[in-house]
C-alpha positions in Angstrom: 0.0 0.0 0.0 1.2 3.5 -0.8 2.7 5.1 2.3 1.7 8.6 1.2 -2.0 7.7 1.3 -1.6 6.3 4.8 0.0 9.6 6.1 -2.8 11.9 4.9 -5.4 11.0 7.5 -2.8 11.4 10.2 -1.8 14.8 8.8 -5.5 15.9 8.8 -6.1 14.7 12.4 -2.9 16.5 13.4 -3.9 19.8 11.8 -7.3 19.6 13.5 -6.0 18.6 16.9 -3.4 21.4 16.9 -6.2 23.9 16.1 -4.6 24.9 12.8 -7.9 25.1 11.0 -9.3 28.6 11.4 -12.6 30.2 10.6 -12.3 33.9 10.3 -15.8 35.3 10.9 -16.6 38.9 10.1 -19.5 40.6 11.9 -22.2 41.6 11.5 -22.1 40.4 7.8 -21.3 36.8 8.8 -18.7 36.6 5.9 -16.4 33.7 6.4 -12.8 33.0 5.4 -11.2 29.6 6.2 -7.5 29.2 6.6 -5.3 26.3 7.4 -1.9 27.0 9.1 0.8 24.8 7.6 4.3 24.3 8.7 5.7 27.4 6.9 2.6 29.3 5.7 -1.1 29.8 6.0 -3.4 28.7 3.1 -6.7 30.2 2.2 -9.3 27.6 1.6 -12.8 27.9 0.1 -14.6 24.7 1.0 -17.8 25.7 -0.8 -15.9 26.5 -4.0 -13.5 23.5 -3.6 -10.4 25.7 -3.7 -7.1 25.9 -1.7 -4.3 28.3 -2.3 -1.6 25.6 -1.7 0.7 24.4 -4.5 -0.5 20.8 -3.9 -4.1 21.7 -4.8 -2.9 23.6 -7.9 -0.7 20.8 -9.3 -3.2 18.2 -8.2 -6.0 19.9 -10.1 -3.8 19.7 -13.2 -3.8 15.9 -12.7 -7.5 15.7 -12.1 -7.5 15.7 -8.2 -10.4 17.7 -6.7 -9.1 18.1 -3.2 -6.0 18.5 -1.0 -5.4 17.7 2.6 -6.2 21.3 3.6 -9.7 21.1 2.1 -10.1 17.7 3.7 -8.9 19.1 7.0 -11.6 21.7 7.0 -14.3 19.2 6.2 -13.0 17.0 9.0 -12.8 19.9 11.4 -16.4 21.0 10.6 -17.7 17.4 11.1 -15.9 17.2 14.5 -16.8 20.8 15.3 -13.1 21.3 16.1 -11.9 24.5 14.5 -10.9 27.9 15.9 -13.2 30.7 15.2 -11.7 34.2 15.1 -14.2 37.1 15.2 -13.4 40.3 13.2 -15.3 43.4 12.5 -16.6 43.9 8.9 -14.3 47.1 8.9 -11.3 44.7 9.0 -12.4 42.6 6.0 -10.6 44.6 3.3 -7.3 44.7 5.2 -7.6 41.0 6.0 -8.1 40.2 2.3 -5.1 42.4 1.4 -2.9 40.5 3.8 -4.2 37.2 2.6 -3.6 38.0 -1.1 -0.2 39.5 -0.5 0.9 36.1 1.0 -0.2 34.2 -2.1 
């Protein structure tokens, strides 16, 4: 059996248990931005649009993959209700997006 495939569930559980799956909630609009904090960077993830900013998602999509472990981590965290919610004001939304985009 492929060792890489066996490591992915462990990686997902580790991300969730270490509270590296984040929901950034903006109030009062209730806009949501999901991120997953990796070893060296934070990745923006859109679970509804099936998108992740990580290179693995990009190169995987070229080869027909529709997910990455960051997307899977968010789904797992939502199912387990184990993610960190960070509340922001709607006034902070633009600067948050600017920072997120500049890191891409």
